[in-house]
C-alpha positions, 0 to 999 in steps of 0.5 A, spaced: 791 813 587 785 817 588 787 822 593 784 829 593 788 835 594 785 842 596 789 848 597 787 853 603 786 860 602 792 864 604 790 867 611 785 862 613 789 857 618 783 855 622 780 851 616 785 846 617 785 844 624 789 838 624 795 842 621 794 848 626 794 843 632 800 839 630 804 846 629 801 848 636 804 842 639 811 842 636 811 849 638 810 848 645 814 841 646 820 843 641 821 850 639 819 854 645 823 849 649 830 849 645 835 854 643 838 852 636 845 854 636 847 851 630 845 848 623 846 841 626 842 842 632 836 845 627 837 838 624 838 834 630 832 836 635 826 836 630 828 828 629 829 827 636 822 830 637 819 826 632 822 820 634 819 821 641 812 823 639 811 817 635 814 812 639 814 814 646 809 819 647 802 817 649 796 820 645 789 821 648 786 821 641 788 814 640 787 811 647 793 813 650 797 809 645 803 811 642 802 812 634 807 806 633 803 802 638 796 804 634 800 803 627 802 796 629 795 794 632 791 797 625 796 795 620 801 789 623 804 788 616 806 795 615 809 796 622 813 789 622 816 791 615 816 798 615 817 802 622 823 802 625 824 800 632 
């Protein structure tokens, strides 16, 4: 598929700002806000957060659209057949 992979050296998280930003957002919006009392909660809340993040929460980097709206705009065929409502 022409995808290039690269491994980051251990102890160098600043080399991948995209992932670190995602981790910081998840930590602030999910893990510091909720207390997981059992395994079911550990499965449920991250999925709930992912749905909120992708379908309801506007993102400044994509002109205050949700990722779902942006995907529908850029890839309408994919969004129509593959993205859940």
